[in-house]
C-alpha positions as CSV (number, residue, x, y, z in Angstrom):
1,M,103.6,72.0,100.5
2,K,101.7,74.5,102.6
3,A,101.6,78.3,102.9
4,F,99.7,80.6,105.4
5,V,98.5,83.7,104.0
6,F,97.2,87.0,105.9
7,P,94.5,89.2,104.7
8,G,94.7,92.9,105.1
9,Q,92.6,96.1,105.3
10,G,89.0,95.1,104.1
11,S,88.7,91.9,105.7
12,Q,87.8,93.2,109.1
13,K,84.3,92.6,110.7
14,K,82.7,93.3,113.7
15,G,82.9,90.4,116.2
16,M,86.3,89.0,114.9
17,G,88.6,87.3,117.2
18,E,85.8,87.0,119.9
19,S,87.0,83.6,121.2
20,L,90.8,84.6,121.1
21,F,91.2,87.5,123.3
22,D,90.9,85.5,126.6
23,D,93.0,82.8,125.3
24,F,95.7,85.3,124.8
25,N,95.0,87.6,127.8
26,D,98.6,88.5,128.4
27,L,99.1,89.5,124.7
28,T,95.7,91.5,124.7
29,V,96.6,93.3,127.9
30,K,100.1,94.3,126.1
31,A,98.1,95.4,123.2
32,N,95.7,97.6,125.3
33,N,99.0,99.4,126.7
34,I,100.3,99.9,123.4
35,L,97.6,101.1,121.7
36,G,95.7,103.0,124.7
37,Y,92.1,101.5,124.1
38,D,90.3,98.2,124.5
39,I,91.3,96.3,121.4
40,K,88.7,93.2,122.5
41,K,85.8,95.8,122.8
42,L,87.1,97.4,119.6
43,C,86.9,94.0,117.8
44,I,83.8,92.4,119.2
45,N,81.6,95.4,119.7
46,D,82.7,98.2,118.0
47,P,80.8,100.7,120.1
48,D,82.1,103.9,118.1
49,N,82.1,102.2,114.6
50,S,85.6,102.7,114.4
51,L,86.6,99.5,113.1
52,S,86.4,100.7,109.7
53,L,88.8,103.6,110.4
54,T,92.4,103.0,109.0
55,N,94.2,103.9,111.9
56,Y,92.0,101.5,114.1
57,T,91.5,98.7,111.3
58,Q,95.1,98.0,110.6
59,A,96.0,97.5,114.6
60,A,92.9,95.3,115.1
61,L,93.6,93.1,112.0
62,F,97.2,92.7,112.9
63,V,96.0,91.8,116.6
64,V,93.4,89.2,115.4
65,N,95.6,87.9,112.5
66,A,98.3,87.3,115.2
67,F,96.1,85.4,117.6
68,M,94.7,83.4,114.9
69,Y,98.2,82.2,113.9
70,L,99.4,81.5,117.3
71,K,96.4,79.1,117.8
72,E,96.9,77.5,114.4
73,S,100.7,77.0,114.6
74,Q,100.3,75.2,117.7
75,N,99.4,71.9,116.0
76,N,100.2,73.0,112.5
77,N,103.1,74.6,110.5
78,C,104.1,75.7,107.1
79,D,106.7,75.9,104.2
80,F,106.0,79.8,103.1
81,L,104.1,83.1,104.4
82,A,102.6,85.8,102.8
83,G,100.3,88.5,103.6
84,H,98.2,91.2,101.6
85,S,99.4,94.6,102.4
86,L,99.0,95.0,106.1
87,G,98.8,91.1,106.3
88,E,102.5,91.1,105.4
89,Y,103.2,92.1,108.9
90,N,101.4,89.2,110.3
91,A,103.7,87.0,107.9
92,L,106.9,88.6,109.3
93,F,105.6,88.0,112.7
94,A,104.8,84.6,112.1
95,S,108.6,83.9,110.7
96,G,110.2,85.7,113.9
97,A,111.2,88.9,112.2
98,F,110.0,90.6,115.3
99,D,107.8,90.1,118.4
100,F,104.1,90.6,119.0
101,E,104.8,94.2,120.5
102,T,107.1,95.2,117.9
103,G,104.9,94.5,115.1
104,L,101.9,96.2,116.6
105,K,103.7,99.4,117.3
106,M,104.7,99.6,113.5
107,V,101.2,98.7,112.6
108,Q,99.7,101.3,114.8
109,K,102.3,103.9,113.4
110,R,101.4,102.8,109.6
111,G,97.9,102.9,110.1
112,L,98.0,106.4,111.8
113,L,100.3,107.7,108.9
114,M,98.0,106.3,106.2
115,S,94.9,107.5,107.6
116,Q,96.4,111.2,107.5
117,A,96.8,111.2,103.8
118,K,93.5,112.8,102.9
119,N,91.8,113.3,99.4
120,G,92.7,110.0,98.0
121,G,90.6,107.3,96.5
122,M,90.7,103.5,95.4
123,A,88.7,101.6,93.2
124,A,88.5,97.7,92.1
125,V,88.5,97.4,88.4
126,I,86.8,94.0,87.4
127,G,87.4,92.7,83.9
128,C,90.5,94.5,82.9
129,E,94.3,93.8,82.9
130,K,97.1,96.2,83.6
131,E,97.5,97.3,80.1
132,E,94.0,97.6,79.4
133,I,93.6,99.9,82.5
134,L,96.6,102.2,81.7
135,N,95.3,102.6,77.9
136,I,91.9,103.8,79.2
137,L,93.4,106.5,81.6
138,K,95.8,107.6,79.0
139,D,93.0,107.8,76.4
140,N,91.1,110.1,79.0
141,N,94.2,112.0,79.8
142,I,94.3,111.0,83.4
143,D,97.7,110.5,84.5
144,T,97.5,110.8,88.3
145,I,96.0,107.2,89.0
146,S,98.3,104.1,89.1
147,C,97.7,100.3,89.8
148,A,97.7,99.6,93.6
149,N,96.9,95.8,94.0
150,F,97.2,93.5,91.3
151,N,95.0,90.7,93.1
152,S,93.9,88.3,90.5
153,P,93.4,87.8,86.7
154,G,90.8,90.7,85.8
155,Q,90.7,92.2,89.3
156,I,93.1,95.3,89.6
157,V,92.8,98.1,92.2
158,I,93.7,101.6,91.1
159,S,94.7,104.3,93.5
160,G,95.0,108.2,93.1
161,P,93.4,111.8,94.1
162,E,89.6,111.0,95.2
163,S,88.2,113.4,92.5
164,D,90.2,111.5,89.6
165,I,89.0,108.1,90.8
166,S,85.5,109.4,90.8
167,N,85.7,110.9,87.4
168,A,87.3,107.8,86.0
169,E,84.1,105.7,87.0
170,N,82.4,106.8,83.8
171,F,85.1,105.9,81.4
172,F,85.4,102.4,82.7
173,K,81.6,101.6,82.8
174,S,81.1,103.2,79.5
175,L,83.1,100.3,78.2
176,G,81.5,97.6,80.1
177,K,84.0,97.1,83.0
178,K,82.9,96.9,86.6
179,Y,84.1,99.6,88.7
180,I,83.8,99.6,92.4
181,K,85.0,102.4,94.4
182,L,86.5,101.5,97.7
183,K,85.6,102.8,101.2
184,V,89.0,104.2,102.0
185,S,90.4,107.8,103.0
186,G,93.5,107.6,100.9
187,A,95.2,106.6,97.8
188,F,97.1,103.6,99.5
189,H,100.1,101.8,97.8
190,S,100.6,105.0,95.4
191,Y,103.0,107.9,95.1
192,L,100.5,110.0,97.3
193,M,101.8,107.9,100.3
194,N,105.2,109.5,99.7
195,D,105.0,111.7,103.0
196,A,103.8,108.5,105.0
197,K,106.5,106.3,103.8
198,K,109.1,108.9,104.8
199,E,107.8,109.7,108.0
200,F,107.5,105.8,108.6
201,K,111.0,104.9,107.3
202,E,112.3,107.3,110.2
203,F,109.9,105.6,112.7
204,I,111.3,102.1,112.2
205,S,114.5,102.7,111.8
206,K,114.7,102.3,115.9
207,F,113.9,98.7,115.5
208,K,115.9,95.7,114.7
209,F,114.5,92.8,112.6
210,N,115.6,89.2,113.1
211,K,116.6,86.4,110.6
212,L,113.6,85.0,109.0
213,K,112.8,81.2,110.0
214,I,110.4,80.7,107.3
215,P,110.2,82.3,103.7
216,V,107.8,85.3,103.6
217,I,106.9,86.4,99.9
218,S,107.2,90.2,99.5
219,N,104.5,92.4,98.3
220,V,106.8,94.7,96.3
221,E,108.8,91.9,94.8
222,A,106.9,88.9,94.7
223,Q,110.1,87.1,96.0
224,P,111.4,86.0,99.2
225,Y,112.4,88.7,101.7
226,D,116.1,89.2,102.3
227,D,116.6,89.4,105.9
228,L,118.7,92.7,105.4
229,K,116.0,94.4,103.5
230,I,112.9,94.0,105.8
231,A,112.9,97.7,106.8
232,Q,113.4,98.9,103.3
233,L,110.6,96.6,101.9
234,L,108.1,97.7,104.8
235,C,108.8,101.3,103.7
236,D,108.6,100.6,99.9
237,Q,105.2,98.6,100.5
238,I,103.3,102.1,101.3
239,V,103.9,103.4,98.0
240,S,104.2,100.1,95.8
241,P,101.6,98.1,94.5
242,V,100.8,94.7,96.1
243,K,101.7,92.1,93.5
244,W,99.2,89.4,95.0
245,Q,98.8,87.5,91.9
246,D,102.6,87.0,91.1
247,I,103.1,86.0,94.8
248,I,100.6,83.0,94.4
249,I,102.0,82.1,91.1
250,Y,105.7,82.0,92.7
251,L,104.2,79.9,95.5
252,L,102.5,77.7,93.0
253,E,105.8,77.3,91.1
254,K,107.7,76.2,94.3
255,G,105.1,73.2,94.8
256,V,102.6,74.9,97.2
257,N,99.5,72.7,96.9
258,E,97.7,74.0,100.2
259,F,96.7,77.5,101.1
260,K,95.6,78.5,104.5
261,E,94.1,81.8,105.1
262,I,94.8,83.1,108.7
263,G,92.5,85.7,109.7
264,P,88.7,86.9,109.4
265,G,87.0,86.2,106.1
266,N,87.9,84.4,103.0
267,V,88.8,87.2,100.7
268,L,92.4,85.7,99.9
269,T,91.1,82.3,99.7
270,G,88.7,83.4,96.8
271,L,91.6,85.4,94.8
272,I,93.9,82.1,95.2
273,K,91.1,80.1,93.5
274,R,90.8,82.5,90.8
275,I,94.6,82.6,90.3
276,Q,94.6,78.7,90.3
277,K,92.0,78.5,87.7
278,S,93.7,80.8,85.4
279,I,97.0,79.1,84.8
280,K,95.6,75.6,84.7
């Protein structure tokens, strides 16, 4: 069995999708009209160094992931779909939950709202599992930081106020843990996104979603999406941890033996290999 997986923020790179924009010219024109800027120029040339900014990154990745899927699916299909954070929108698009334009409008709004949440930060902690991370934070009287991404065994991303993320670095490093502060503007997938979630919920209430054609595994629940809960889970995802490790374990238990990463880079491929290795 095969699963297509779509990467999220962090996989963007200058030059991505270069050969695809002309192949999907009609959709490129639609994207430009929705976004109000030249998506091809942003992705290929990034003339204003905007590609790393959340409100541009998410739209750019959605477009490139979508084009890569449309090309891949011409001669290939899959049994399951999943996406990491922003990539989940591509999984839902691939499953027929909404069309390209609707997906891009939602992603544009999501990126804008998440970019407006200031003074937050995130860090990847390598070599720790959840309980150890929580104990280290508790021992040092830090109750403002939570786990945001469960990426693979020993790789968890934490999220919280930027000052606390910076202060926590010494506590983890003093115990020999690898601590990598991420280049993000906000504390994504945490309670600090509650305002963004509230506004996003109001925004997507005007959209209707179609029945899924292929099972999509939810970031929030690590279980297949319920067709009636698409809007709810997309809102919850903004403030909830990404359960990537649990998603891959679920797919493996369902008999998936081939994973195809649809998007720039190979971040998810590396995470999947580590998860597979840990359960053999």
